[in-house]
N, C-alpha and C positions, 0 to 999 in steps of 0.2 A: 500195103500200109500196115505198119505194126499195130496190133491190137492193144488198146489201153487196158491197164489193170484196174482202172477206175471206172465205175458205171457212169455213163453220159448223163444221167439224171442228176448226178452230184457234181457236175462240172459247169463252169460258165467261162466261155472264151472271153479273154479281155484284149488280146492282140492276134491279129492273123499274120500271115507271112509277110505282106507288104509293110505292115506297121512295125513288125519286128525288125525288118531291114532298115526302115527308116530310123528307129531308135538307135541301132548299132552305128549307122552313118553319122547321126547327130553326136553321139558320144566321141566317135573318132574325130570329128571336126572340132569339138571342144577340146580334146586333147591336143591335137596339132596346133590349135590357136594358142594354147598355154605353154607348149613345150617345143616348138618348132626347131628342128635341127639337132636336138639332143640325141645322144646315142641311147636308143630305146629298145626294150624287149618287153613283150606282153606275156605274162604268166598266168595260166588258168588254174583255178583251184579245182582239183579233182572232186567231184565228178562233173557237176554241172557247169563249171566255169571254163572247161577246156575248149568246147566249141565256141563259146563266147569270145575267148581269147583269140582263137584262130581267125574268126571273122573280123574281130577288131583289128588284128595285125594286118589282114588283107586290105581292109579299108584304109589304114594308116599307110601301108605300101602304096596304094593308088594315089593318096594325097601327096606323098613325098617323092614319087617316082623312083623309089628304091625300096629294097626288101626290108621289112621290119619282121624279126624273128618272133615266133611264139613258142611257148613250151607249156608244160603241165607240172603241177606239184601236188603230191598227196600229203595232206596234213593229218591223216587219220591217226598216226602214232604220236602226234603232238597234242591231241585233244586233252582237255582237262576233265572230261567225264568218262574216261575209259573204265573206271570202276563201277560206274552207275548204269552202264548200257552195254549192249552186245556190241562186240567190235565190228566196225564196218569192214567190208572187203577192201583190201589194199588195191590200189591202182598204181600204174607206173608213174614215176616222176621223170620228166624228160626236160632238162634245162640245156637248151642247145649251145650255150656259151657261158663263159665266166660272168658273173653279175658284178664284179668289181667295177666301180665307177660309172655304172649305167643307171639310167632311169628305168625303173621297173614299174609297169603298169600291172598290178595284181588284179585279177579279174574273176568275178563270180557271177553266176546267173541271178541269184537271189540272196540279199542279206537280211538277217533277222537279228539274233542275239549278238552277233559279232564274234562269237567264240571260234567259228571255223576260220575267220580271217586271222584272228590271233594265233591260232595254231599254224596256219599257213606262213605267217611271218616268222614264227620259230623255226619251221621246217626250212624256209628259205636261207636261214643264216648259215646253213651248211654248204651254200653254194656261192659264197662271196659276200662282199659288203657293197650293196648298191650305193650310188650317190644319193639316191632318193627313191622312195617307194610311194606311188599313188594308187588308190583304190577305185576301180571302175566296176559297176554292177549294172545289170539289166533292170533289176527291180529291188526296191526297198520296201519290205513289208512291215517295218517297224518292229517293236518289241526288243530293243536293244538292252543287253545285260552288261555290256562293256562300253566304254566311251570310244567307239570306233565308228567313224562316219565315212561314207564314200566321197571321193573327190568328184567323181563323175557318176551320175545316175540317170538311167533312162526314164524310169517311172517310179512314182511312189504310190503304193497300193495299200489302202487301209483294209486289212483282213482280220477276222476274228482268230482267236486262238485255235478254233476247231477247223480252221481252213489252211490250206496249203497253196502256195503259188508254185505251178509247175511250168517251166520253160521246156518246150519240146523242140527238138532239132531234127531236121530232115534226115541227116545221116544216121541217127540213132532211133528216132521214134517215127519216121516216115512222114513227118510234117513239121514245118516251122510255125509255131503258135505258142501262145501263153494262156494258161487256164488257171482259174482259182477252183480248187477242189475241196469239197467238204470231207474231212477225215472220218 
C-alpha cells in the first residue's frame, strides 16, 4: 500500500471502497437514464478525474453491452491562474477519437471553484466540437467562483477552506477511498 503524504491524525475517511464503487455505479445509471444510446465518450480531467472517467466508462459499457471509450485531458496550460502559482506538472492528454458530434461526459474527482473545469473545456476545443458536454464529478465541495455546476454528482460535501477532499484510487494510491484532509 502506498504511504500517504498526509498524517492520519489530520484525515477523516468519508467513503470506503464499496461506497465509492456504489457512487460511480449510481452516476453511470443516471447518465445512461438521461442519454441512452447517444454516441458517448468519457473524458477525465488530469489528474484526479482520469481514473474516475475510466471507471465510469467501464460501468457505462456494462450497462450498454458495448464499449464506451474513455480518455484524459490536461487543462494545466489553459488555467487562468498561471501567473499566480507554480506551474503544475503536465500530464498526457489522450483523446481516443474525434469529439465531433459526440456526447462528452467530462469527469473530475472533486469540483470546487470551477476553474479547472473551465480550463478543461478550453483545452477540449482543440479536439473537435462535441454535440454536447456534460459534467460528472465524484464530489462537490462547494466554493464555486464560476457559474459551473455538475450534471451528475456522487456526493456534496461541506468542507472548510482549510480542508481538502482527496479521492484515492487503488491503481495509484493503493486503496479506493475518499478522505477529508486538514491542510
